[in-house]
N, C-alpha and C positions, 0 to 999 in steps of 0.2 A: 386667695390664700388657701393653701392645702396642707392639712395636718397629716402627719404620718409617724409611725413608730420606728421606721428605718429609712431605707431608700434615700429620699432627698435630704433628710436630716443628716444621715451618715455621710452622704456625699459632701454636703456643705461643711460639716465638721472636719472631715479629712482634708478638704481643700484649704480651709483656714489654718489648720494645724500645720500642714506641710509648708504653706507659704510663710508662716511665722517662724518655724524652726529653720527654714532655709534662708530667712532674712530677705525674702523677695518682696517686691511691691509692684502694684499694677501701674501702668502708665496711661490708662484710659482717660478720656476727656472727663468722665465723671469723677475719677479719682483726683484729677487736678482741681476740679471744681470743689471737691470736698476739702481740699487743702485750705480753702478759704473759710470753711465753717468748723474746722478742727483746730482751734488755737492750741498753742503749746500749754497754756493753762486752761483748765476746764471750768474755771470758776463761773464763767458766763453761760455754760451749757447745763441746763437743768432738765430733768426727766421726771415725769409723774405717771404712776401706774394705778389705774382704777379698774379692777377686774380684768377684762380682756382688752382694755384700751390703753395705749401708751401715747403720751404727749411729750414732745420735746420743744424746748425754747432754745433756738440756735441763733447765735449772733452771725449775721450775714451782711457784709458790705455796710457796716455801720448801723444796722438796725436789727430788730428782733424778728426772726421768722419762726412761725409755729408749724411744726410737722407732727403728724399723728398717724397711728396705725391701729388696726383692729384685727382680732382673730376670733374664731368661734369659741363660745363658752365650753363646748364639749371637750376642747383640747385641754389637757392637763387633768381631766377627771379620770380616775380609775387606773392611773399608771401603776404598773407592777412595782412592788417594793424594790428600791435600788435602781429602777429603770427610769428612763426619761422619755417623754414624748417630745416631738419637734413640731414647729410651725414656721411658716414663712409669711412675712407681711411686707407690703410695700409702703414705705413712708411717703406721705404726700403733703404738699404745702397748701392743699385746700383748707381754708380756715374752718376750725370746728365752731359749732354754735356757742353762744355765750353760756348756755346751760351745761354743755359738755365740758367746756373749759373750767367752769366753776366747780363742777363735780370732781374733776381730776386734779386741778391745781390746789391741793391742800397739803399742809406740812406732813400729815400722816401718810400721804401717798408718794412722797418724794423718794426717788430711787438713787442709790449710790452709783455715781458715774466714775468709771475707772478708765484711764487713758490707754493708748496703744502699748505703752511700756509695761503696764500691768498685764495686759493680754499676752504680750511676748513672754513675760516671766511665767505666766500660768502655763502657756504652751510648752515652754522649755522644761518646766517641771514635769509635765506629762511624759515627754519623751525621755527625760532623764530617768524616769522610773521604768519606762518600757524597754529601753535599750540597755543591754548589759554594760556594766561599769568598766569593763576591761577594754583598753584601746585595741583597735583592730577587730572588734566584734560588732555585730549588728543584728537586725531583725528584718524579715521580709514582710511587706504588707501586700496582700492580694485582695484589694478592696475596691468595689465599684469599677471593675474591669481595669484597674490600675495595678501595675506591678512595680513596686518600688522597694528600695532598701534604705533603711535609716541606720546609721552606723556611727561609731566613734573613730576618728582618724588617729594617727600616731600620737598626736598631742592630747587625745581624749576629747576633742571638740566634736559636737554632733554635726553630721552631714547627711544630705539626702541625694539619692541618685536613682535613675531608672534601673530596673533590675538588669537590663542588658548592659548597662554601664557600670555595674558594681565593680569597685576596685578589687583587683585580684587578691590583694592581701587581706581583705575583710572576710572573717569567718562568720557565717550566719548561724545563730544559736536557736532561732525560733521563727516560725511563719505564722502570721495572723491572717485569718480570713475575715469576712464581713462581721460575723457574729462575735468572734474573739476580740477584734479591734474595738467594735462598738462597746462591748461590755467593759473592757479595760479602760478605754478612753473616758467613758462617762464616769466610771468610779473615780478615776484620778482627777477628772475635771471638777467633780463635786468636792473632793477632798481639798483641792487647791483653792477653790472659791471660798470654802469655809475658813481656810487658813488666813485669807486676806483680811477679812473682817468678821470674826466670830460673832454669831448672833444675828447678823443681817440675813434677810430672806431674799432680797431682790438686788441684782447687780446689772448694770448696763456697761458693757465694755465697748470702747471705740477700738475697732480693729485696724483701721488704716487700709483695709482691703475691701473687697466686695464679697459678702454683705458688709455694710459699713458698721453695723452695731450688732452685738449679741446680747440679748436679755436672758438672764438666768434666774429663774424663779424656783428656789429650792423648796418653797412651801408646797408647790404643786407639781414638782418633778417635771419642769417644763423648760425647754430652751426655745427661744424665738429668734430667728435670723431676720434682720431688718435690712432691706435693700436701701441703697441711696435714694433719696427723694430726687425727683427731676428738678433741675435748675429752673425756677420760674421765669428767668429772663432769657436763658439760652436754649432751654429744652421745653418749650411749651408743647402740650399734647395736642396733636392734630392728626387727622387721617391723611397720610401722605398722598400726594396727587397721583403717583404711579399706581397706588392701590385702587383708587377710584376708577382709573382708566382700566386696570386689569379686571376689576369687578364688572364693569360695563361690558368688556369684551367677553368675559366668561359667561355671565348670566344672560346677556342679550344676544350679542353677535354670534357667539359660538353655540350657545344652548338653544337658541330659537332660529336665527337666520341660517347659520351653517347646517344645523340639524335638519331644517326643512329641506335642504338639498340632498344630503347624504343619508339621513335617517327619517324620511317622511312618515313611514309607518310608525316608527317609535314616537315621533312627535304627536301624531294624532291619537294613537292608542293610549299613550301615557296621560295625555290631557283628559281624555274622556274617563279613563279609569280613576284618575286622581279626583276629578269632579264628582263622580259617582260615590266614591268612598268618603268624601267630605260630607256629603248629605247623609250617608249611612251612619257616620260617626255622630253627627248631630242628633239624629233620630234615636240612637241607642244610648244617649247620655243619661246619667242617673243610675243609682244602684238601689237594690231592695232596702227598705227600711227595716230595722230589727223588729220582728214580730214578738219575740219572747227571748229570754236568756238562752244562750247556746247550750246544747247538751254537753255532758262530759265527753272527753275524747274516747272513742271506741277502740277496742283492741282486737277487732275481728280480723278475718282473712283479708289480704290485699287482693287487688284485681288480678285476674288471670292474664299474665303477661304473654303467654303463647297465643291466647285468643286475641289479645290486643294487637300483637304484631300482625296476625292474619287480617284483622280489621283494617290496619293501616295499609296493607297491600292494596286495598280497594278504596280507601279514603283519600290517599294522597298519591301524587305521581312519582315520588321518589321511591325507588326500589332498594332492596337490601344488597350490600356488598360486604365481603369479608374484610376484616381489618383488626387493628389493635389501637388503643389510645393510651397516651401518657399525659399527665397533667403538669402544666407549667403555671404555677400560681405566682403572680406578681412579676414585675420586670427583672428583679434580681435573679430569678430562675429562668425566665424565658429568653432574655436577650443574650446572655452568654451562649445558650444553646443555639440561638439564631446565628450568632457570629460564627460559631463552629460549623454549623450546617452550610453556611455560605463558603467557608474555607474548604469543606470536604467535598463540595459539588464537583463532579467530573464531566457532566454533560450540559446541564442547564439549571438556571435559577429563574423561576417565575414568581414575581411579587405582585400581589393585588391588595391594595389597602385603600381605605377611605381617606386617610390623611397621611401624606408623606410630608412631615413638617420641615421647616427650614432652620431649626435650631441646631446647636452644635452637635448634639447627639445624633440627630437624624442625618446631619452632614457626614458624620463618621461612618454611618451605615452606607450612605451613598458613595463615599469614597472607597469603601471596601467593595461594593458592587462594581464600581467603575474599574477597579484594579482587577477583579476576577473576570471582567468581560473580555480581557485579553486572551483568556484560555477557554472560557465556557460561554454559552449563549445566556445573556442576561436580558430579561424583559421586565419592565416595571409599569404597572397600570395603576393609576391613582385617580381619585375623584376630583374633578376640577374645583368644584365649590368647596368641598371639605378641606382640601389642601390650601386653597387660597385664603379662606377666612382663618384657619388655624395658624397659618404663617404670619398673619398680621396681629396675632394676639400674644402678649407677653406671657411667659411662663412664670412660675413662682420660685423654682429653685435657681440658684445662681448660674450664669453662663460665664465662660472665660472672658476676661477683660479684653476689649478690642475685637471681639468676634463680630464679623460682618456677615449676616445671613444672606444667602442667595435669594434673588427676587423670584426666580422661577425654577422649581425643582426639576421639571421636565428638561429644561435647557441645561441645567447644571449636570444632571445625570448623563446627558449625551455629550457634553463638552469634553473634547480630548479623550474620549473613550469609545469603545465599541458597544456600550450598553444601549438598549433601545427603550424609550419611555413614551408613554401616551397618557392622556387624561380623558376620562369619561365625561361627556357633557351632561348638563342638567336641565333638560327641557321641563318647563313648568315646576322648576325647583325640586324635581325628583333627584335621587342620588343613588349611586352604587356604593352601598355601605358595607360590602363584603370585605373580609380580611382572610386571605388565603395565600400562603407562601409555599411553593412546591420546589423540591430539589431532585433533579434527575428523574422526575416522574415516579419516585419511589418513596418519598417521605414528604409530609406536608404539615403545616401548622395552620389552624383556623381558630377563631375566637373573637375576643373583643379588642385586642391591642393593635393600635396603629404604630407608626414609627415616629418617635419624638421623645422629648424629655419627660413629659407628663406620664407616659406609659412606662418609661424606664425607671424613673425615680419617684414619682409623686402619687400615682393612683394605684388602687387595689384592682387587679384584673386577672383574667384567666385566658390561657391559650391551651388548645389540645394539640398534642402531637399525634399524627396519624401515620400508619404504615399499612401495607397490604393492598389488595385490589381496589379498595375504596379510593386510594390516591389517584388511580387511573381515571376514575369518574371525575374527580376534581380537575385533573389535568385537561380533560376534554372540555369541561365548562370554562376553564381559563382561556383556552384557545378560542372559543366562540366569543367570549367577552373581549378578547384582544382584537379580533377581527372587527367586531361591532364598533369599537372605538377608533378604528383605523379610517383611512381615506375613503373606503368603499362602503362603510356604514352598514345599513340594512341589507344592501345588495350582497356585500361580502358575507354577512352573517347568514343570509339565506343560502348562499352557495355552500358554505362549509357545513351548514346544518343538513343539507340534502346530499352532498357528495363527498364530505370529508372522509378520509380513510383512517383518521385517528381514532383508534379504539382503546378502551381501558386496558391497561397492561395486566397480565396475569402474574401478579406478584404475591406468591404465597408466603405467609408468615406463620410461625408456630403460635398455637393457642389463640387463633383468630376467632372472632365472633361477628355476628351480624351488626352492621352499622348502616344507618339509613340517612343519606343527605336529604335535607329539607330546604325548600327555597321559598322566598317571597319575590314576586316580580309582577309585571303587568299581567293581570288575569290569573295569577297564581298565588294562592294564600295557604300553602301547605303548612307552614310553621304555625299559623293562627289556628287553622282547622284542627290540626293534630293536638295542639295543647288545650284547646277548648274541650274537645272530647275526652282528653286525658283527665281534666279536672272533673268532668261529669262521671267518669268511671272510677276515680280514686275512692278507696274505702278506708285506708289507714293513715296515710300522711301525704302532704304536699309541701315541699320546700322550694322557695323561690328567692332569687337574688337578682335585682335589676335596679339600675339608677333612674330609669325613665318609665314610669308606670302611669298610663292615662287611658286605659281601655275599660270602659264601664261594663261592657258585656262580660269580659273576663272577671271583673270584680264581682259581678252578680253571681257567676258560677262558683267563685271561691267562697262567697258567703253561703251559698246553698250547700257546698261541700262541707263547710264547717257545721252547718245545721244537721248534716248526716252523721256527725261525730268524727269527721276527719280532722286530724291534727294539721292545721294549716299555719305555716310560718313564712314571713316575708322579711328579707333583709333589704333595707334601703340606705341611701347615702345620707350622712349628716350634712355634708357639704356637697353641692352639685354645681357643675360648671354652667348650668342653665337655670337661672333663677325661676323662670316660669314653670319649669318641670319640677323644681324643688317644691314650689307651692302646690302644684297639682298632686304630687306624692303625699304631701302633708294632709291635704283634704281627704284623699282616699285612705290614708293611714287612720284617720279618725273613724271613718266608716268601717274599716276592718276591726278596729278595737271595739266598736259598738257591737260587733257581731262575733266576738270571741276569737278573732284571728290574732295570733301573736306577731307583733311587729318589732323588729330589731333595727336600731339606728347605728349603722357602721360608723366608726370614728373617721371622718374624712370622706373622701370620694371613692366609692366602689363602682367600678365600670363593668363588673361581672354581669354576664347574661347567661344564667344557668337555672335549671329547674329539675326537680325529681318528683315524679308522680308514682307512688307505690312501687318504686324500683325501676321505672322507665325514665331515663335521663334525656334531656334536650338542652344542648349547649351550642353557642355560636356567637353570631354577630347581632342578632335581632333583639331590639328593645321591646318592651311591652307597651308600645304606643302605636298610633294609627300609621305613621309612616313606615315603621319596621314590619308591622303585621299585615299591612294591606297594600303599600305603595312602593317603597324603595326596593332595591335589589339587596337581598339578604341571603346568608348561608348559615344554617345550623346543621348539626348532625344529632341523631337520636339512636339510642341503644338500650338494651335491657340486660346485658350481661351482668350477673350478680356481683362478680368480683370487681369489675370496673365501676359499677354504680356505687358499691359500698365504699370504694376508695374516694369517689367524689363526695359522698355524704360525709365521710370522716375528715378528709383533708381540706375541704372547702366549707361546707355548711356547718358542721359541728365546731370547727375552728372559728368561724365568723360569728356564730351564736355566742361564743365565749368572749370574743373581742368586742362585741357590740353591746349597746345599752338597750335593754328591753323596755319599750314604752309601757308605762303603767297607767297613764292617763292621757286624755286627748291633748293634741297640740293646740295652742292658742291661735285662733285665726280671726281675721277681720273680714268685713263684707267684700273688700276688694279682692281678697284671695279667691273667692268663689268666681269672680269675674275672670281672674287669671286662669282658674281651672277650666272654665269654658273655652278659653283660647287654646289651652294645652290639649284639649280634646282633638284639635285639628292637627296636632304635631305627632 
């Protein structure tokens, strides 16, 4: 379950509203199955809401089936006046415990259930208010990369069409973007709900679509989209056999057997490096205990950035290149820019990601790449393990009914197209976690986002847009990674490293400044080394945001910085896609709080990997855990240009401090959480 203030919630709301106003219905197997549990009379369907738990009693094939769903308590807290937060939850037929059922199924917890007719009427009311009353007039919706027109025909009846198919006689009176539509739709939705049954706070609508139900809680400004439960008889959950075969092929045959042949140096060196760093992480576990209350935050001079950059010239292997950066915060800003960059490419598109998912949004990007491969060179490099396991995991936001995900994205990208795709193998479960997308060797994106629905709609994340000579350096790195993943492996990599004539392009851009690429790889810990010393040198402030924090050496240095009077702040995720890392972060959050470090819980999942140390920024793909800092292949960039760093501070950190809930006391933990923390130290 992933909560969000926009993105996925807006997407689901738009989809449901348009389906309803157009009078469409899905024909998926799950919709037909739900026809059995959506009687024309809802007298036998009851719903109970207890905090963040919803239980439904559903008549199914002559007997009662109990479905239930849960979402985090943080969702619904602190919503702006007049604004709504959104959550997605998967209903399941797994029976709740007797205590859970007893706590929920009480008269005071019963929710008013409204059928699909009420939902249709509610939606019709929204569009009746949005669309001009005059026949032949309409509005354009430019929302979630969809371009549609909603209009009144000659008889005054509402209609929906793609913008390209807009009836010629329709006059458009207004265009709604994401923000405009969300604000207007939510206001009208709330007004319509209150008109149905004044005084009630909770409503459950049966939609007849996917999501199957919409829970509206006006007391907490919360909308929860509830997906269909799996049919316990026809859709039992199981790991598909093909996935087990592909996992064996990827993690054993390809990553060990095939790698031993074409990448023998990589196999041995990564194994030894991984083993050595596992021991080092275990020996460095634990953080300083608080010796005394932390001092007040000092306001003295920051570290000398010019001297720091000169120090980095000797501390790390990455040298400085000229360039500029732009910030793309969240999928709603990054992915439209990505789609446009793919369209604008004239020579080449090089895509390197950890995960190229197989959901409907990733397939849209894949289809665009395949189409462009007819006129430009397209190369896609993905991590085999990351893409395999992500492709077998259900997302939280709804996908189109009947969508059939491709089993293998490498094969899908190359089928019927001139695109070239490769997957990087994973010897000893190491990974290539880099995200780097390059267009014509002149423009690049790097950061935390992979390709898939989570990054487009659900998670908070950051990508940097880069231009200038620094892109040429990234282009050379991509070429080497591409050859390394190819049929000649280490041998091809050695050849291009020694004899390649590919040199960074001289691409001058105005107002350029120094940008330093930093890497993690076998025998290379530049990202870790640079940030550790930056913590040690900082004198005024340290701002960090990361979903996966498990390095105790870095934690000790942060505590020592706070004891020097440095203002240290950390933004962590309220929800995390990896439970063990969430527990690890909570254990370390308590240690931070004990030592005066300010900790902010971001509502939902933040996948951002960014830090500022006294005006020196470090942003990219690396988490603050052992794998990213010591073992996996990672790419960050660092810079100290005052204007660029100030924008990052204002647009990302200060905005996220406002959105987040600052922790005022320790998180409650159990003894088992400390055991999980020890396991997380090795991740």
